[in-house]
C-alpha positions as CSV (number, residue, x, y, z in Angstrom):
1,M,2.9,-3.1,-3.1
2,P,3.4,-5.8,-0.4
3,R,7.0,-7.0,-0.1
4,S,6.7,-9.9,2.2
5,S,4.2,-12.6,2.9
6,V,2.8,-13.5,6.2
7,S,0.6,-16.5,6.5
8,P,-2.3,-15.8,8.8
9,A,-2.1,-19.5,10.3
10,L,1.3,-18.4,11.7
11,S,-0.1,-15.4,13.6
12,P,-0.7,-16.3,17.4
13,A,-3.8,-15.2,19.3
14,P,-3.1,-11.9,21.0
15,P,-2.4,-12.0,24.6
16,L,-5.4,-9.9,25.6
17,G,-5.1,-9.9,29.4
18,A,-1.5,-8.7,29.3
19,L,-2.1,-6.1,26.7
20,L,-5.3,-4.6,28.3
21,R,-3.6,-4.3,31.6
22,R,-0.9,-2.2,29.9
23,Y,-3.3,0.1,28.4
24,A,-5.7,0.2,31.5
25,A,-8.4,-0.6,28.7
26,G,-10.7,-2.7,30.8
27,A,-11.7,-6.4,30.5
28,P,-12.1,-8.0,27.0
29,L,-15.7,-8.6,25.9
30,A,-15.1,-9.7,22.3
31,C,-12.2,-10.0,19.9
32,E,-12.7,-10.7,16.2
33,P,-10.1,-10.7,13.4
34,V,-10.3,-8.1,10.8
35,D,-10.2,-9.7,7.4
36,Q,-8.5,-7.1,5.3
37,G,-4.8,-6.8,5.2
38,L,-1.9,-9.0,3.8
39,L,0.9,-8.1,6.0
40,N,0.0,-7.6,9.7
41,R,-3.0,-8.8,11.8
42,G,-5.8,-6.7,13.1
43,Y,-8.6,-7.3,15.6
44,R,-11.9,-5.6,16.3
45,L,-11.7,-5.5,20.2
46,A,-14.6,-4.7,22.6
47,T,-13.8,-4.2,26.4
48,T,-15.7,-2.9,29.4
49,R,-14.2,0.4,28.6
50,G,-14.9,0.9,24.8
51,R,-14.1,-0.2,21.3
52,Y,-10.6,-0.5,20.0
53,F,-8.6,-1.7,16.9
54,L,-5.8,-4.0,18.1
55,K,-2.9,-4.3,15.7
56,H,-0.4,-7.1,15.8
57,H,2.7,-5.9,14.0
58,F,3.7,-9.4,12.6
59,D,5.5,-8.7,9.4
60,P,9.2,-9.0,10.0
61,E,9.9,-6.1,7.7
62,T,7.9,-3.6,9.7
63,A,7.9,-5.2,13.3
64,D,10.6,-3.1,14.8
65,P,9.3,-1.5,17.9
66,A,11.5,1.6,17.4
67,A,10.1,2.0,13.8
68,I,6.6,1.5,15.0
69,A,7.0,4.2,17.7
70,R,8.3,6.6,15.0
71,Q,5.1,6.0,13.0
72,H,2.9,6.6,16.1
73,R,4.7,9.9,16.7
74,A,4.2,10.9,13.1
75,T,0.4,10.1,13.3
76,Q,0.1,12.0,16.5
77,R,1.6,15.1,14.9
78,L,-0.4,14.7,11.9
79,A,-3.6,14.5,13.9
80,D,-2.5,17.9,15.5
81,L,-2.4,19.3,12.0
82,G,-5.9,18.2,11.3
83,V,-5.0,15.2,9.1
84,P,-7.6,12.4,9.5
85,V,-5.6,9.6,11.3
86,A,-6.1,7.3,14.2
87,P,-3.1,7.7,16.6
88,P,-2.5,5.0,19.0
89,L,-3.3,4.9,22.7
90,T,-0.5,5.5,25.2
91,G,0.0,2.7,27.7
92,T,0.4,3.1,31.4
93,D,4.2,3.0,31.0
94,G,4.1,6.1,28.5
95,R,4.7,4.0,25.4
96,T,2.5,3.3,22.5
97,V,4.0,0.0,21.4
98,A,3.5,-3.0,23.7
99,V,5.9,-5.9,23.2
100,V,4.5,-9.1,24.8
101,G,6.1,-12.5,24.1
102,G,8.4,-11.1,21.6
103,H,5.6,-9.7,19.5
104,A,4.7,-5.9,19.0
105,Y,1.2,-4.7,19.5
106,A,-0.6,-1.3,19.4
107,L,-3.9,-0.3,20.5
108,H,-6.0,2.3,18.4
109,P,-9.5,3.9,19.0
110,W,-12.0,2.0,16.8
111,I,-13.0,4.1,13.7
112,D,-16.5,3.5,12.4
113,G,-16.2,3.7,8.6
114,R,-15.8,1.6,5.5
115,H,-13.3,1.2,2.7
116,R,-14.3,2.6,-0.7
117,S,-12.8,1.7,-4.0
118,G,-12.3,4.1,-6.8
119,A,-15.3,2.8,-8.5
120,Q,-17.4,3.9,-5.5
121,L,-16.0,7.4,-5.6
122,T,-17.6,10.4,-7.4
123,T,-15.4,12.6,-9.5
124,E,-15.6,15.2,-6.7
125,Q,-14.6,12.5,-4.2
126,C,-11.7,11.7,-6.4
127,R,-10.5,15.3,-6.3
128,R,-10.7,15.2,-2.5
129,L,-8.6,12.0,-2.4
130,G,-5.9,13.6,-4.5
131,A,-5.9,16.7,-2.3
132,L,-5.8,14.5,0.7
133,L,-2.7,12.7,-0.4
134,G,-1.2,16.1,-1.3
135,V,-1.9,17.2,2.3
136,V,-0.3,14.1,3.7
137,H,2.9,14.7,1.8
138,A,3.1,18.4,2.7
139,S,2.2,17.6,6.4
140,L,4.7,14.9,6.6
141,E,7.4,17.3,5.6
142,Q,6.5,19.5,8.6
143,V,6.4,16.7,11.3
144,M,9.2,14.4,10.2
145,P,12.9,15.0,10.6
146,P,14.9,16.4,7.6
147,R,15.8,13.9,4.9
148,R,19.4,12.9,5.4
149,S,19.9,11.2,2.0
150,E,19.1,12.2,-1.5
151,E,19.8,8.7,-2.9
152,R,17.7,7.7,-5.9
153,A,16.3,4.1,-6.3
154,E,17.4,2.2,-9.3
155,S,14.7,1.0,-11.7
156,A,14.3,-2.8,-12.4
157,D,16.9,-4.3,-14.5
158,P,15.0,-6.2,-17.4
159,S,18.0,-8.9,-17.5
160,D,16.9,-9.8,-13.8
161,T,13.2,-9.8,-14.8
162,F,14.0,-12.1,-17.7
163,A,15.6,-14.6,-15.3
164,L,12.6,-14.3,-12.9
165,I,10.2,-15.0,-15.6
166,D,12.1,-18.2,-16.8
167,D,12.1,-19.3,-13.1
168,L,8.3,-18.6,-12.6
169,L,7.5,-20.5,-15.8
170,A,9.5,-23.4,-14.7
171,R,7.4,-23.3,-11.5
172,V,4.2,-23.2,-13.4
173,R,5.1,-26.2,-15.4
174,R,6.0,-28.2,-12.4
175,H,2.6,-27.6,-10.9
176,H,0.3,-30.6,-11.3
177,P,-2.5,-30.8,-12.0
178,A,-2.5,-27.5,-13.9
179,D,-5.5,-25.2,-13.0
180,A,-6.9,-22.1,-14.5
181,F,-4.6,-19.8,-12.4
182,D,-1.5,-21.7,-13.9
183,E,-2.9,-21.1,-17.4
184,L,-3.3,-17.4,-16.9
185,A,0.0,-17.1,-15.1
186,R,1.8,-18.9,-18.1
187,H,0.0,-16.6,-20.7
188,R,0.8,-13.5,-18.7
189,L,4.5,-14.4,-18.2
190,L,5.0,-15.0,-22.0
191,E,3.2,-11.9,-22.8
192,R,5.2,-9.8,-20.4
193,R,8.5,-11.2,-21.6
194,A,7.6,-10.2,-25.2
195,L,6.6,-6.7,-24.0
196,L,9.9,-6.3,-22.1
197,E,11.9,-7.4,-25.2
198,R,10.1,-4.8,-27.1
199,H,10.4,-1.9,-24.6
200,A,13.8,-2.8,-22.8
201,D,15.4,0.4,-24.0
202,R,12.7,2.5,-22.2
203,R,14.2,1.7,-18.7
204,P,14.0,4.8,-16.7
205,P,16.9,6.6,-14.9
206,Q,17.1,6.8,-11.1
207,G,14.1,8.1,-9.3
208,G,13.2,11.8,-8.8
209,S,13.3,13.9,-5.8
210,V,12.3,12.3,-2.6
211,G,10.1,13.1,0.5
212,W,8.2,11.5,3.3
213,V,5.3,9.2,2.3
214,H,2.7,7.0,3.8
215,G,4.1,4.1,1.7
216,D,1.0,2.2,1.3
217,F,-1.9,4.5,0.3
218,H,-4.7,2.4,-1.1
219,P,-8.4,1.7,-0.4
220,F,-7.9,-0.7,2.4
221,N,-5.9,1.9,4.2
222,V,-8.4,4.8,3.9
223,L,-11.6,4.6,6.1
224,Y,-14.6,6.7,4.9
225,R,-17.5,8.0,7.1
226,G,-20.2,8.8,4.5
227,D,-18.6,10.8,1.8
228,T,-15.6,11.9,3.8
229,P,-12.4,10.2,4.8
230,A,-12.4,9.5,8.6
231,A,-9.0,8.1,8.9
232,I,-5.7,7.0,7.0
233,V,-4.5,3.9,8.7
234,D,-1.6,1.5,8.5
235,W,1.5,3.6,8.5
236,D,3.9,0.6,8.4
237,R,5.6,1.7,5.2
238,L,6.2,5.3,6.3
239,G,9.4,6.3,4.8
240,V,11.4,8.5,2.3
241,Q,10.5,7.8,-1.4
242,P,9.6,9.8,-4.4
243,Q,6.3,11.4,-3.5
244,A,5.1,11.8,-7.0
245,E,5.5,8.0,-7.5
246,E,3.4,7.4,-4.5
247,A,0.6,9.6,-6.0
248,V,0.8,7.6,-9.3
249,R,1.0,4.2,-7.6
250,S,-1.9,5.0,-5.3
251,A,-4.1,6.3,-8.2
252,V,-3.4,2.9,-10.2
253,I,-4.7,0.8,-7.2
254,F,-7.7,3.1,-6.5
255,F,-8.8,3.4,-10.2
256,V,-8.0,0.1,-11.7
257,R,-11.1,-1.7,-13.2
258,P,-11.6,-5.4,-13.2
259,A,-10.6,-5.8,-16.7
260,G,-7.2,-4.2,-16.0
261,T,-7.9,-0.7,-17.3
262,L,-7.8,2.6,-15.5
263,D,-10.7,5.0,-15.2
264,L,-8.8,7.9,-16.7
265,T,-11.5,10.5,-16.1
266,K,-11.2,9.8,-12.3
267,V,-7.5,9.7,-12.6
268,R,-7.4,13.1,-14.1
269,A,-9.6,14.7,-11.3
270,Y,-7.4,13.0,-8.7
271,A,-4.1,14.0,-10.2
272,R,-5.1,17.7,-10.8
273,A,-6.1,18.0,-7.1
274,Y,-3.0,16.3,-5.9
275,R,-0.7,18.6,-8.1
276,R,-2.4,21.6,-6.5
277,S,-2.3,20.3,-3.0
278,A,1.3,19.0,-3.1
279,R,2.5,21.8,-5.4
280,A,4.0,19.0,-7.8
281,T,4.7,19.9,-11.3
282,P,3.5,18.2,-14.4
283,S,7.0,17.0,-15.2
284,E,7.3,15.4,-11.8
285,L,4.1,13.5,-12.4
286,S,5.2,12.5,-15.9
287,A,8.5,11.1,-14.8
288,A,6.6,9.2,-12.0
289,V,4.1,7.7,-14.5
290,H,7.0,6.4,-16.4
291,R,8.8,4.9,-13.4
292,V,5.6,3.2,-12.0
293,W,4.7,1.8,-15.5
294,W,8.2,0.2,-15.7
295,E,7.8,-1.0,-12.1
296,R,4.6,-2.7,-13.0
297,L,6.1,-4.1,-16.3
298,N,8.7,-5.8,-14.2
299,D,6.9,-6.8,-11.0
300,F,5.5,-10.3,-10.3
301,W,4.9,-10.2,-6.6
302,I,1.6,-12.1,-6.7
303,L,3.1,-14.8,-8.7
304,R,6.0,-15.1,-6.4
305,W,3.8,-15.3,-3.3
306,H,1.8,-18.0,-5.2
307,Y,4.6,-20.2,-6.5
308,E,7.5,-19.5,-4.1
309,H,5.6,-19.3,-0.9
310,G,2.4,-21.2,-1.5
311,D,0.5,-18.0,-0.4
312,T,-2.7,-17.6,-2.4
313,R,-4.3,-14.6,-0.6
314,A,-3.2,-12.2,-3.3
315,D,-4.4,-14.5,-6.3
316,P,-7.8,-12.5,-6.8
317,Q,-5.8,-9.4,-7.7
318,F,-3.8,-11.2,-10.4
319,P,-6.1,-10.9,-13.3
320,A,-6.6,-7.2,-13.2
321,A,-3.1,-6.4,-12.1
322,S,-1.5,-8.5,-14.8
323,A,-3.8,-7.1,-17.6
324,L,-3.1,-3.5,-16.5
325,A,0.7,-3.8,-17.4
326,V,-0.4,-4.7,-20.9
327,W,-3.1,-2.1,-21.3
328,W,-0.9,0.7,-19.8
329,T,1.9,-0.2,-22.2
330,R,-0.6,0.3,-25.2
331,E,-2.2,3.3,-23.7
332,Y,0.8,4.9,-22.3
333,D,0.2,8.4,-23.8
334,A,-3.3,8.6,-22.7
335,V,-2.4,7.5,-19.0
336,C,0.3,10.1,-18.9
337,E,-1.9,12.8,-20.2
338,A,-4.5,12.0,-17.4
339,F,-1.9,12.6,-14.8
340,V,-0.4,15.7,-16.2
341,G,-3.3,17.3,-18.2
């Protein structure tokens, strides 16, 4: 889930002349913003030498050129293993990251394809998706350096969440005139507080074994050509985390329905294929389900964007996301069985 908010109004127009000279990519013919994406900025770029995707690494948490270069090396090595990715182009200076005016950019080949939600995937395509993520995890272990730390992440402390809920409720009350979003936010905050009070004793221990993960594997970061994934994009969150938790978190994003329920038939097909591909055990998936459920129960990033930053881009996700935590709590055993059965 996104951890910082970048307003599109703050993103400057890319310096096309300087960038294209660095990549010897011809003269610009057209440059259009790509709408999807909450953190960084992307552009569909046509030049006299071809079509490209220009990425402006604008989010402060992921804009370090050295970290971006590491991501680029990872995707180049993954491509050598046959993983569907879109490695960046190398500039005339031998680098894949161009820093112009203090901003970091990268140029990628344009991939013809479209994004597909879980609702648009057949059961067989769900299996392929789960197997693909397993291949990503296994391949990253081959191409990335050995993990230097086995530290485990602490799960959310409900006392901190109660304080956050009180703060958000106060912000809702101060918003005038109240609108439909305010009403839903207030309802969900009160509902979530009651759920946490009832289930506070189920706080999970530290996370499980860690490995290299994509970090943001969801429908907007997988491009399909026909029925087949053509490219996994946006590796900004590449890092070391519990791999089974990424598998669960990604399934929840892909297979959530508008009413805030999960398509458990598709989850089951996806999870079985992931377990086989990644050689993950049912116990690892079960523990990951519990941790991601707890994470969702304590998470209010959409409301924080809305009320703390005045950023409403994620508002359309709130009805389903907020309902999911409630439904998942009620159907906890069925969800767990879908991931491990």
